[in-house]
N, C-alpha and C positions, 0 to 999 in steps of 0.2 A: 361627721354627720350630726346634725341638731335634732334629727328625730329621735324621740326617746319614748314612743308610746307605739304604734303599728310600723311593722317596716312599708318597704313600698308597695303595691299592688304589683301583683304579678300577673302576668294578661298571657299572654297567647306563646306558646312554647313553638320553637320550629328546630324541626331535626336538624341533624349535621348532612352540610350539601345543599340544604335548599335553597336558592338564592332569593334575595328580593327583586320584585319586579321591576325595578329601576336601580340600576348600578351606582347613581349620585353622578360625581364628578368623574370627566373623564378618564381615559386609560392610556393616555398618551403618556405616562410616564411611568411605567409599572417597573422599569429594569432600576428606575432610582430611588421608586419606592421598596423595595428589595433590598438595596443597597443599603437604603435608614433603616429595616426595620430587622437587617442582619447586626447592624451597628449599634443596633439599641440589646446590649445582652444583657440577658438574667442575673449574673453576677456583678456588674456595674451596678445594677438597680438595688440589689441587697448589700451591696458594699455602702450606697447612702444609706439604706432604711440600719445596717449596723450604726451607723454615724450619729443618727437621730435615737435610736437606744443610747448610745453611749452617753447624748444629752439628757437624756433622762434618768440613767442611773447614776450621773451629777447631782442634777438639780431635784430629780424626786417624779417628773411630768414635765410636759411642753404644753401646758395651757397659756393661753394670750395672759399676759399681763402679769408672769412672773419668767424667774430666771431662764426654766429650761424653754420660754418660748424665743426671748431673744437669743439663744444660744444657737436655735433652730436656724432662725433667720441667716445670724450670720453663717453658720454655713453656708447655708442656701448661694448666698453674697459673695461669699469664697468661691466657694465652685464655680460661678457662672465668670466672676470676671477672670479668674483663671482659663476658662474659656473664650475669653475676648470680649466677652458680655459688658455691658457699661449700665450694672443694676441700678434702680431708683430704689429706693424705700420713702415709703409713705406712713405717716405717723397718722392715727387718728384715736380721737380719747373715747373711751366707752366703760359703759358701766361694771365695775369687776366685782366678783361675788364671790368668795371666797367659802368652802361649805368644811362644817365642822361638827356637825350634826352627828348623833346616835339613835340605835332602835338595840338593846340591848336585851335580850330576854337574861336575870338576873338568874333566875333555878324558878323547879329543876329543871336540867337538861340544858345547863347556859352555853348561850350563843351571841355573837356579835355578829349584826347583820351586817353587810357591806353598802353603806354611803353609794347612790348613784347606781347600782346595781340591784339591790332588794328595796331600797327605799331613798326618798327625797322627800327634805323639809318643803313644805307648804308654800305656794306660791299666789298666795290671795292677792286681790287686786290693793288691800289696805294692806297689804304687811304681813310676813311670818314673825308672830310674837316668840322671843327669844326665852331660855328658861331651861331647866331641868329639872322631870319628875319621875321618882321611883315610886312604884304602886303595884296592886292587883290588878290584872288585868282583867277585865270582861267583855267575853263575846256580845256584842249587840244583834241579836235578832238576825242573825248570819244563813247563809243557803250556801253549804258546802258538802258535794262539787256544783256548780253552776251550770256547768256543762250540758247545754241542750235546752239548756231554760232561754225565752227571749231578752234582749242587754235591755235595762233599764226595767229589770222586772222584780229588783230586790228593793224593801222598804225600809233594811237595817238605816235607824239613826232617823227615821223622818219623823215619826211621833215621841211627843214626851212621853207614853206610856213604854217605849222599846226599854227605856233605861230603870227599869223597876229593881233589878236585881244590880244594879251599876252600886259600888261601894266606894264611899265618898275621896275622894283625892284619889281614886285609882283610875287604869288605862283603860278608857274603852276603845274595844275595836269593832268597827262598823266597815261597811262592805257598800264599794258602790253602787248607784242604781237611781231608784224613782225621782230623789228630792236630789238637789243640788249640794255640792262639796262642805259649803261657807254654813246649810242648814245644819246636817248634819254635825260638824264640829261645835256650834254655837247652842247646836239642842244639846249636846253633852256636856259644855261648859253647865248651861244652866240647872243640869242631873246633878252636877259638883262634882262632875271631872277634874281630876288636873293633868290631865293629857289624853292625845289622840292619835290614834292610828286609823287610816281609811283605807282598806285593802282593793283591789282592782277587784271586777265584778267575777269574773272567773271562765266566761265563754270565752270561744275562738275571739280575739283580736281584740278582747279585754283581759288582758292577763298580765299585761308590762307595766312600767312606768308611764304616769303623766303626770303634768304639772295640775296642781288644784287651782280652780279660779273663781270670781266671783268675790262678792263685796261680803267680808268677813267682818264690816265694822263691831268694834267692842270683843272681839275675840283675843282673849288673854293668855290663851295656856297653847303649851309646845304642840303641834302637830305636825305631822308627817304622815306622806302616801306609799304604800307599799306595793310591791307586786300582788296577785291574786296566791304565789307560792308562797311569800312571808308571810301573808296572814294567815293561811292556811297551816302555817307551820306553828305559830304563834297559836292559834286557837285549836291545835291537838293537844297542847300540855298543859292538862287543866291544874288549877290553880297555880298557875307561873306567875311570879314576880319579873315584872317589865319595867327599865329604865329609856325614856325618851327626852332627848334631846335637841335641842335646836339654837345652833349657834351658828353665827356667821359673819362675815366682814363684806361689806357692802362701801365701796368708792370710786371713784373715776381716778381711770388709770390709761395707759397710751398700748395702744396695739401699732402692728406693722403690715402693712402690703408688703413685698417684693415684685418690682414689674422690671423684667429686662424686654429688648424685642432685637430682633434681625438687622445687621447693619444695611442689608440690600433687600429692596421691597418697595410697594408701592403705600405711600403712606394714606392714601386715601384712600384704600383698601385693604383693610387691618384684618387677619384672622388672630382671634385669642384665642388661648387655652390655659384654661386653671385649674388649678386644687388650693382645698385648706392647708393649710400648714400647720395650724394648732392642732391640738389635740384636748382633752378632758382635763380634770384636774385627777393627780393622783395616779397617773400611769401615763405609759408612754406615748398611746396612741400609734400603733405602729401601723394596721391592717387599716383604721380610722384616724389619720388619713396621712400615714406614711408612705403609704402604698402609691395612691395617686401621686403625692407630692415627688416621690423618689423616680417614679417613672416621669413623669413630665422633666423633671429637673435631668435626667441621662437623655431626652429627646431633648434637649434644649441644647446638652453638649456636643451631641453627637449632628445637630445642626448650625453648630458654629460658622462651617465653610459654606452655609449651604448661599444660595444666589437667588432667592424665589422670587415670584412675581409681585407675591402680594406679602406685603409687610408682618410678620409673624410675634405676635407680640405673647410673651410668655409669664404669669404672673401665681405667685402664691400668696392667699389670704389669709388676714390674720381673723380672730374672736369668731370664726365661724360659728364653733359651739356654742357663740354667744348670742348667737342669732343671724348668721351671716353679714355680719356685722362690719366687715373688711370690705366684703365686694359690693354690698349696699352704700359702703361712703367714696370707694371707687366710682361706681358708675352715675352717685348724685353730683360729684367733685367735675364731672365730664362737660364742656361745651358744647351745646348743638352741635358745632361742627365737626369735632374730635367724636361725641357719639355717632355721629352721620359714619362716620370714616372708618366702622367698625360692622363688618361684613357680617360676621358671624362669630358664638362663641364655645367652644367645647369647655365640658367640664368631668373632672375623675376625684370620685369619690369613695371610695373602700373598693378597690379594684383587685383584692387579693384574699377575699373572705375566704377563712379553714373550708368551709361546707358549701362552696359557691355555685352559683349560677351566673351563667352570661347575659347581662341585664342591658337592653340597649332604652335610652330614653325613647318612648313611644311619639315621635315628633309626629310624625299621621295623625296620630288618636285612634290606631287603626282596634285600638281593645279598650278605647274608651276610657282611658285612665286620666284624661282631661276635660275642663272647658276648651269646646273650640276653639271661644275667642279668646284665651288667652295665650294662642301656640302660635308664635310670629311665622307667617308665610317662608317658605326656604327652611324650617326644622324638619319636613320629610326626607329632603336632599341631604341631607346628615345623617341622619337615622340610614338610611341607604346604604351608604359608604360605611359605616359600623359593622351592618348587617353583612353584606358584601366579603368585609373581610371574614368575617366569622365565617361566611361559607366555603370561600375559596380556601381554609383552614380546615376547611372538615369536622368545625366547630359547631355542636348547637348554640342555638340563642335564644333570646323570649325579647318579649316587650318588657320595661318596666315604667313604675308611674312618670307621667311627666308633669309632676304637679309644683314644682318649683320651689321643693323642698331644702335645695343645694343650691349652691354658690351659684349658677346660672338663672336662679330666680330674679334677681337684680336686671338682668340681662332682657329675660323674656317680658319683663314689667314695664320695659318702657321700647316691643319690638325690636329686639335682635333674636335674630335666626341661633336657636343651640342645640345643643345635642350632648351626651356623653354615656358614661361607661356605668355602671355599678354591679358588686357581686354579691349583696347584700347585706341584713344588718340582722336585726333580732328577728326578724320573721322567719316561720319555720321552714325548712323545704318539704315539700310535697314527694311524694310516693312516684308522681310523674316523674316530677323532676330530677327525682334517684335514678329514675332508670334511663334517662339523658346523660346526664355528667358521673350520674356515683354518688357516692358520699352517703349519706344517714337521715332517712327520710322522717322526720319530725323533732328533728332536731334546729337548731336555730342557724343559717348561713354564718353568720360569725356569734359563735356562745360568750366570745369573750366580748364583745359589744360593749363599748364607753366604762368597760370596768379593766380593774388593774391587770388582767392577765394577756390584755392585748398587748403584748412583748412578744420580743426574738425569742428568750429565755425558755418560754415555759414555764416562768413562772406561776402558782397560783390557779392554774388549770384544772378543768375536772380530766382527772387520769383516766377515766378510762372511757369518757366521750373522744378523749384525742385518741388513746388508744385504737378505738374504732376507725375512727376517721382516718388513721397513719395505715390502716388495713385498705384504704380506697386509693389514697394521697400523699406525694410526695410534701411533707410540712414542715416549716422551719419558723418553731415556738406558734405565734398566730396567722401565718401566713400561708396559703396556699402556693406550690412552688408553678403549678404549673398555669393556675388562675393568671397570677400576678405577669409571668413569660408572655402568654397570650394575649393580655392585655398590654404590657408595656411595648410589643409591637402594635397593636390595634391603635393606641395614642402615637405611636410615631407615624404611622401608616395612613391616619386622619389629618393629623399635622398636617405634613409632607404633602399629600392630595390637596388638602385645601390652600395652601403657600401656593401651587401655579395656579389652582384654577379654583373659583368660586360660581362659576357662571349658574349650576344647577342651581343654588345656594337663590345667589343676588343678580342674577342676569349679567355683573361686569365678566364679560371677554378677557381670557388671556391676551397680555400684549404677543407682540413676533420675540421680541427679546426683552429681558427681565428688565424691571424699570428699576433704576437706580432711589431709593431714598433720603430724603431729604430731614435730614436730624433725628434725631432719639432720643429717648425720653420721653416722649409725645405720649398722650393720653392719660396720663394725670390729673390734670382738669386743675384747681386752686384748692380745694376743699381740705387743706393740712400742708403742713413743713415736707416740704420732700430734700431727701438728703441723697447725694453721692455717698454709695455706700465704701466704708472705710476697707483699706485694704488690709 
């Protein structure tokens, strides 16, 4: 999942057993739906995750443009081929960036902060000046703690007078606030700073990582953005010496989508289901998004003998963590007729968060999470199907933001109805949610979001927090077994439901007998080389 600032907005919570007003797709195939959910077993999904973990163990991570992603693609292709599919691999170019930046407190209380979790290099519109500098740290007009203050109330680094105590060549530590990031960085440089750290402001929803934006023409010193917790830790140690390094590789590389579809079904009424296969650099990416990829893969495997009314097309997207690039490329490459053939799109991104909630994309906008004009008609019916599944299972559920910030975004942008599931990222579980789902209130849904500890081994985890989570849940590494088990069944049930009937979404009534498809590997457009997957 690409978001690195705030988690998805969480809205209405529904207690277990509260059925939605509409059940969505017809219940004519309940027995078959139960069969598919019974066939998609947690152990098989976990086996796929173990394979992805082993890929990361061998190659270091599963990020797009790197060997671990290519190996992940090959694993999915091999499994699909063994199940009888004819998977296609769609290649596309993307702007690859490899981060090697550093933020280190040299002394006293030496500490190396984690890139991608504690800090990021700047991403100003005018580029990221590379370099390394070590010097004394000077907090610039910080307000800590900032909790309870209005957002954008901090003036740290906005005026030249703020830098009166800055030592020449030192590191300026500033806080997000009233003026732009670029203004702060350029002011620090003008005052003689050798490097810059800008921390988040510290209020609710202003604690995590975000990319700095703006025109910083003339900036020539290494600049990084830190979480509020990192900034507070740096400011806590008086008289500290800090090293800031910005070092990265930027070049064009290839990434890949994997697409496979059922041999039977109406090619003019295609049900798509997708998950991004890539992870972030320097991590296994097991919850984000090994969980969605593995559950979708096992659903496809168990549907290998299905004879659906509608063609079901499964997709594993590349370079989502670089900005939804795989799904954007796929949609852009479709012809108008191919696009018109897609009845709906289902998206599964992070479906096994350790401190989970059951989030359903708010397709009816009942919680006001999106601009109503951006929600394609029929998305509400998709939401209904997921809600009915949870209600039938006696599981609580809630709306989650329908913002387009995962791979369904490119689909809804061109009018394709969409829906999907999400169990939470870096946002914090509320006390109300903890009462419904269990778990730890005040802790992130996924404390290892975009971090090395998002793995099956438990490496790098906060031991005390995960011990506390295990008092509530069965975990394997950074995955909640219950959440993954329930959501794997939800994925299978919804995919199966729409494979036979999309009438509540697009008004297309199911035929009396299954419609035989006409060819395979369609719907890839002409936007890049298409490869038959190697055996």
